[in-house]
C-alpha positions as CSV (number, residue, x, y, z in Angstrom):
1,M,115.1,81.8,100.0
2,R,113.8,84.2,103.1
3,L,112.7,87.4,102.2
4,L,111.5,89.7,104.9
5,F,109.8,92.8,103.9
6,T,109.8,96.3,105.8
7,I,108.0,99.5,106.1
8,C,108.7,101.7,108.5
9,G,107.3,105.1,109.9
10,R,107.9,107.6,112.3
11,A,105.2,109.8,114.3
12,G,104.4,113.0,113.2
13,S,106.0,115.0,110.4
14,K,107.6,118.8,110.4
15,G,106.2,119.2,106.9
16,I,103.4,117.4,106.3
17,K,101.0,116.8,109.7
18,N,101.4,112.9,109.7
19,K,101.4,112.3,106.4
20,N,101.8,108.5,107.1
21,L,98.6,107.7,108.2
22,R,96.8,110.1,105.3
23,L,94.6,109.4,102.7
24,F,96.5,108.9,99.1
25,C,93.7,109.4,96.6
26,G,91.3,108.3,98.7
27,K,93.0,105.3,100.6
28,P,95.8,105.0,103.4
29,L,99.2,105.6,102.3
30,A,100.7,102.8,103.8
31,Y,98.4,101.0,102.1
32,Y,100.2,101.6,98.6
33,S,103.8,99.9,99.6
34,L,101.5,97.2,101.0
35,S,99.8,96.7,98.2
36,A,102.7,96.2,95.9
37,I,104.3,93.1,98.3
38,D,100.8,92.0,98.3
39,L,100.9,91.8,94.5
40,Y,104.7,90.7,94.2
41,V,104.3,87.4,96.4
42,K,101.2,86.2,94.5
43,K,102.9,86.8,91.5
44,Y,105.9,86.1,92.3
45,G,106.3,84.4,95.7
46,Q,106.2,80.6,94.8
47,G,108.6,79.0,96.9
48,T,109.9,81.7,98.6
49,D,109.4,82.1,102.1
50,W,108.4,86.1,103.4
51,D,107.7,88.4,106.4
52,V,106.1,91.6,106.8
53,V,106.8,93.7,109.4
54,I,105.9,97.1,110.5
55,N,107.9,99.2,112.1
56,S,106.5,102.9,113.7
57,D,106.5,104.4,117.3
58,S,102.5,105.2,116.0
59,D,100.2,104.1,117.8
60,E,98.0,104.8,115.3
61,L,99.8,104.0,112.3
62,L,100.5,100.5,114.0
63,Q,97.0,99.6,114.4
64,L,96.4,100.7,110.9
65,M,98.0,98.7,109.4
66,D,97.1,95.7,111.8
67,R,94.0,95.8,109.7
68,N,95.3,96.2,106.6
69,P,92.8,93.9,104.2
70,F,95.8,92.4,102.2
71,M,97.7,89.8,104.4
72,E,99.1,89.3,108.6
73,V,101.7,92.0,109.4
74,N,104.1,91.6,112.0
75,L,104.0,94.8,114.4
76,I,107.6,96.4,116.0
77,K,106.9,99.4,118.3
78,R,110.4,101.2,118.0
79,S,111.8,102.2,120.8
80,P,112.7,105.5,121.7
81,E,116.4,105.5,121.0
82,L,115.7,104.7,117.4
83,S,113.2,107.4,117.1
84,G,114.8,110.6,116.6
85,D,115.1,112.6,113.5
86,A,119.0,111.8,113.8
87,V,118.2,107.9,113.2
88,G,119.7,106.6,110.6
89,K,116.7,104.1,108.1
90,K,119.8,101.3,108.5
91,D,119.4,100.8,112.2
92,V,115.4,100.7,112.4
93,I,116.1,97.9,109.2
94,L,118.4,96.2,111.6
95,D,116.2,96.4,114.8
96,C,113.9,94.8,112.3
97,I,116.1,91.9,111.0
98,L,117.4,90.9,114.5
99,R,113.7,91.4,116.1
100,M,112.5,88.9,113.6
101,E,115.1,86.9,113.4
102,E,114.7,85.9,117.1
103,K,110.7,85.8,116.6
104,K,110.6,83.7,113.8
105,G,113.9,80.8,114.6
106,Y,115.3,81.6,111.0
107,Q,117.4,83.9,109.3
108,Y,116.6,85.8,106.4
109,D,118.4,86.5,103.0
110,V,117.4,89.9,102.4
111,A,115.2,92.8,103.8
112,V,113.5,94.4,101.1
113,D,112.7,98.1,102.5
114,L,109.2,99.5,101.2
115,D,109.4,103.9,101.8
116,I,105.3,104.6,103.3
117,T,106.2,108.0,101.2
118,S,106.3,106.7,97.3
119,P,103.4,104.6,96.9
120,L,104.1,105.5,92.8
121,R,105.7,102.5,92.0
122,T,105.4,99.3,90.4
123,V,105.2,95.5,90.9
124,E,108.0,95.3,88.1
125,D,110.3,97.5,90.1
126,L,109.7,95.4,93.4
127,T,110.8,92.4,91.1
128,H,114.2,94.5,89.6
129,L,115.6,95.2,92.9
130,V,114.9,91.5,94.4
131,D,116.3,90.3,91.0
132,R,118.9,92.8,90.8
133,H,120.0,92.4,94.4
134,L,120.2,88.9,94.1
135,K,122.0,88.5,91.1
136,T,124.5,91.0,91.8
137,G,125.4,90.0,95.3
138,A,125.6,93.6,96.4
139,D,125.4,94.6,100.0
140,I,122.4,97.4,99.2
141,T,120.4,98.0,95.8
142,Y,118.7,100.5,95.7
143,S,116.2,102.6,93.2
144,V,117.0,105.8,91.5
145,T,116.2,108.3,88.8
146,T,117.7,109.6,86.6
147,A,118.6,113.7,87.8
148,R,117.6,116.2,85.9
149,R,121.0,118.8,86.9
150,N,124.4,117.1,86.6
151,P,127.5,118.3,89.0
152,Y,129.8,118.2,85.7
153,F,127.9,120.9,83.6
154,N,124.7,123.0,85.4
155,Q,125.0,122.7,88.9
156,V,127.1,125.1,90.5
157,T,128.2,126.0,94.0
158,Y,129.1,129.5,95.6
159,T,132.0,130.5,98.2
160,E,133.1,134.2,98.7
161,K,136.6,133.7,97.2
162,E,135.2,132.1,93.9
163,G,131.8,133.1,93.7
164,A,129.6,130.9,91.7
165,R,131.3,127.6,90.2
166,K,130.3,124.4,89.0
167,V,130.4,121.4,91.7
168,I,132.6,119.7,89.6
169,T,134.8,121.7,87.8
170,S,134.8,119.7,84.0
171,Q,135.0,120.7,80.4
172,F,131.8,119.2,79.0
173,T,130.0,121.8,76.9
174,S,126.3,119.8,76.4
175,R,125.0,117.9,79.2
176,Q,124.9,114.8,76.6
177,Q,128.7,114.5,77.5
178,A,129.2,114.4,81.3
179,P,128.5,111.1,83.0
180,V,125.5,109.8,83.7
181,I,124.3,111.0,87.4
182,Y,121.3,109.9,89.5
183,D,119.1,111.1,92.4
184,M,118.1,108.5,94.8
185,N,114.3,108.3,95.1
186,A,114.2,106.8,98.7
187,S,111.7,104.4,97.3
188,L,112.9,100.7,97.1
189,Y,116.0,99.2,99.2
190,A,117.3,95.6,99.5
191,Y,119.9,95.0,102.3
192,K,122.4,92.0,102.5
193,P,121.2,91.3,106.3
194,E,124.9,90.0,107.0
195,H,126.3,93.8,105.8
196,L,124.4,95.5,108.5
197,K,124.5,93.2,110.8
198,S,128.7,93.8,110.9
199,G,128.3,97.5,111.1
200,G,128.0,98.7,107.1
201,G,125.8,100.7,105.7
202,F,126.0,103.2,102.8
203,N,130.0,104.2,104.3
204,G,131.5,101.0,103.0
205,G,130.2,97.7,100.9
206,Y,129.4,96.8,97.6
207,Y,125.7,99.0,96.0
208,E,123.5,98.2,93.1
209,I,120.5,100.5,91.7
210,I,117.5,99.8,89.8
211,E,116.0,102.9,87.8
212,M,112.6,103.6,87.6
213,Y,110.3,106.2,86.0
214,D,112.0,109.3,86.7
215,T,108.4,111.4,87.3
216,A,106.7,108.8,89.9
217,V,108.7,109.5,92.9
218,L,108.6,112.8,95.0
219,D,110.2,114.1,98.2
220,L,106.8,114.6,100.5
221,D,108.0,117.9,102.6
222,H,105.0,120.0,102.0
223,E,101.3,120.0,101.8
224,N,101.8,121.4,97.9
225,D,104.4,117.6,97.4
226,F,101.1,115.7,98.7
227,E,98.7,117.8,95.9
228,L,101.4,117.3,93.3
229,M,101.6,113.6,93.5
230,Q,97.9,113.0,93.6
231,V,98.2,114.9,90.3
232,I,100.9,112.9,88.7
233,A,98.9,109.5,90.3
234,D,96.0,110.3,88.5
235,Y,97.7,111.3,85.2
236,L,99.8,107.1,85.4
237,Y,96.8,105.4,87.0
238,R,94.8,106.5,83.5
239,T,97.4,105.7,81.5
240,K,99.7,103.4,82.4
241,P,98.4,100.1,83.8
242,E,101.5,98.7,85.6
243,F,101.1,101.8,88.1
244,A,97.3,101.6,88.4
245,E,97.5,97.5,89.6
246,I,98.9,99.0,92.4
247,R,95.8,101.2,93.2
248,D,93.2,99.1,91.5
249,N,94.9,95.9,93.9
250,I,93.6,98.6,96.6
251,L,90.1,99.6,95.6
252,C,89.5,95.2,95.0
253,E,90.5,94.5,99.0
254,T,88.4,97.6,99.9
255,K,85.8,96.4,98.4
256,E,85.4,99.2,96.3
257,G,85.5,97.8,93.2
258,A,88.9,98.7,90.2
259,D,86.5,101.2,88.6
260,S,86.1,103.4,91.5
261,S,87.3,106.8,90.9
262,I,90.1,108.4,93.1
């Protein structure tokens, strides 16, 4: 089996300035994704061929990742056509697959994307993603959390004609009666390369999900989101060894010791 791990990040940010280059708990935010990959291949990579590619239009991010302490990575400078706000991530992932296959001379069985702005994940999350993707034969497998609100029960929409109404009309009197709803948390994705090459995305195909810890991933859109995620990280690192493992691996590889304060 051949795996292609992708880590993609655009230059700049509207909500948090240069967030992909920020320090998270004292270490580069982007290193947390590399640490997860590093631990995964050390634990489960026997008999697997794998490559890591960093795709960005930011020279600073590419330079940072090129000198990372974990592994050799392949750098792809993103073309201007794939650098805009309206460009879908699947197009960037496909570009990574095609360019890496041309460079390496072989094809990949799975492309696994780790979002830079979701540092709070575990090695088990990554393992679960790859295993489920391969077991089910899905075109895309992605991570979710259980939604805190439910359109069948306690979410409403507003129109001038009807006022406020449930998003989905139902007779449910408790949330437990309503169908389970999930939030996409934008942390982990596994893609079947053939699906993307044929023009597929999230508009057709067979999809699977894995569920992650429900408070471990926030959308980093504003400065207070970044601060709140670091507070959550502090709690998780102190109470849940599976989360601390990712951070401790960074501390070890950067030679500051696993007992350093975050």
